[in-house]
N, C-alpha and C positions, 0 to 999 in steps of 0.2 A: 504493499498499500504505499502511496507517494504520499509526501506532505498537506497537498490540498483534499486529497481522500481523507487525511485521517483527521484534518480540523472539520470537515465535513460531515462524518461518521460521528466522532465525540460530539458534536452539537446537534447532528438529530439525534442520537441515542440519548443525550442530558431531556431533551422537551418529551422525548416522549416517556421520559419518566416521572416526569413533573406534571403534563398535559392537563391532568385534572385539576392539581392542586393552585397550577397555573390561573386556571379560568375561575377557579372560585375566589382566586383573591383580584381577581381584574374586571370578575363582573360586577356591572357598575361603575367602575370605579371614575369613568369619563364623567360621573355626574357633580364631581370635585374639585374640578381643572376645566376651570370659567378658560383660562386665557387655551387650553389648547382646544378646545371647543370651536375656539373662533379662530383659530388657525382652521382648523378642519372645516369651518364653515367659510372663508376666505376661499381655502382651496376649490372646493363646491362651486361657490361662484364664478371662480376663475375656469372652473373645466365647463359651465355649462355657457360663458362669456366666446369661449374657445369652438364650440358647438356640438361640446355633451359627449356621448357616447364610452364605452367600458372601462373602468377605471381598476385597476391593476391592484390593490395589495400587496405591497410583497414583503415577502414574511408573516403574513396575519397573526399569528400563533392561533388564539381560538377564537379570532373573528367578532372581537368586540370591537375594533375599530370600522373594522369591514360594515360590521351591519348600523355603526353609529352615520356611515357615510351615505347607507342607503337609505336609511330612514330623512337623511337630509337630502334625496330626488334621485342620486346617481345611480346609476347600473355599476355596480360595485361588485367585486368579485376577489375571493382570497385566494395567495397558493403561498404553502411552507415547505420547509424540509420536512417538516416533524408530519411524520403518517397520525402519532399521535393528537397534537395538535392538530390538526382536520379531522379528524373523527369525530372532535371534540363542537370544535366547529359548527360541524355540519348535523349533529345534534343540539346544539343551542340555537344553530341558527337554521333550518331547515328550507328557508324559502330561499339563501343564497346560493351562490356558485361557488366553491372551496376545489382547489385540487393542491395536490404534494406536487412541488418542485422545488427546485434549488434558482437563487436569484444570480449565481454564476452561469445557469442556463435553462434560461425559463418556458416553460412551455407554454409558448406564445408564438403566433405568426409575426413576422415582423409588418410593422405599421399596424397594429391589430386591436391597438387598446388607444382610447384617448388621451388618458393620464397615469401617471405611476404615484404612489406613496408609498416610501418604503419609512416605517416613524418607527424608532427605535429598532430596527430587527435589521439593522448594518452592524452592531456593536459587538457582534464576534466573529465579523470579517476581518483577515488580516489583509493589512496595508496591501501586501501584496497584492491581492485577488481585488479592492477594490475598481480597479481599472477595467477589470472583466465584467464586472458589476455594471457598471454604467457604460459600460458597451454595451449591455443588454439591452438595457433599458433606452438607450440610444436607439437600438434595434426594434424595440415593439412601436414604438412610438413614431406618431408622425410630425414632420414638423409643425414647430409652435405646438407643440402639447407640454400642458403644465405640469411641474414634478415637482414632490413635497419631500424632503428630509428632514428627521427628526434622530437628534443622536444624544448622547451622552458629552458634556462639554469638560477638556481639562487635557492632560495631556498622560501618556503612560499605557501604561497595559496590565491586569491584574488576572490569576485566576481565580475562576469560582469552582468551588469543589461541592459545593453544599446550596442546595436552593430550597424550592419552595414545598413547603412540608416536610423539611428535614432531609429529602431524597438528595442522593449524591449526583452532582455531576463535575462536568468537565467542562468547560470553556472559557475561553480567554474574553475578558469583556476590555472591548478598546476605546480609549479614551481620545477624542479628539479637536482643533481648534476649528472652527469653520473656514477659518484663510485656506488650512488644508484641504478639508472637502471642496473650497471652492474651487483650487487648483487644479484638483482631477474634474472633475465637473467640467472645467473651461477644455478640460483637455479629451473630453468624451465628446463634447460638440453642443454642451449648454451654457446657455447663459442663465446665470445668478441675478437673479431682481430684486431678494429682500432675504434680511436676514434678523431673526429676533431671538434673543435668550432670553432664558426662562429660570429662573427658581437660583439668582447668583448668590445669594443666603443661604441657601439650603446646602444640604451634604452632598445633594447630588444633579448639580444643575446641568441645563441643558440647551440646547442650540437649533433651530429651526430653519432651513434654507427655502426657498421658491426660485427653484430655474424653470427655465422652460426650453424646449430639444429647438436647437437651430436648423437652417435649412440645410 
């Protein structure tokens, strides 16, 4: 198994293990996150302004954000590496579409979605794989398509060995600065339009980038 397969396999196995507990923890979480709801509402407005169409929630986990986007009127569906997460998402949101797939090789045709969201789902992807992921986002969207990214703000990487419900995990959490992510996006053919910083005085600050696919 090469290094790429190793981190993908570890991430898949870890989230299969914690899927039920993770879903329980996040169920209803957006109700207490007014800034994140505002970000998602703005994203929905941008998607509609661009003409609408299918929206891919890449790394959707148990589907709570996918469902929120659908409630905002978007034709949202989810893709996640973990079959366990997809099983929970399909159970909890039976009216929505969810597929197993990796952001490094999305199970989507070229220019087949109107927009992509990756909401705190890039955090386990190593730096060397980010250009591949952003190239996939570029491939599956048409020119002018909106892209929304959310991620942990900071520097460095830590290994997470225990997760939701006390279950064992083996994933690295990568903290990143917006300027670094912006550089990767530009290299992949996206134009960054806005940046928001969140919870700067809390233990886990975050950043959100709005971008758009170039011609």
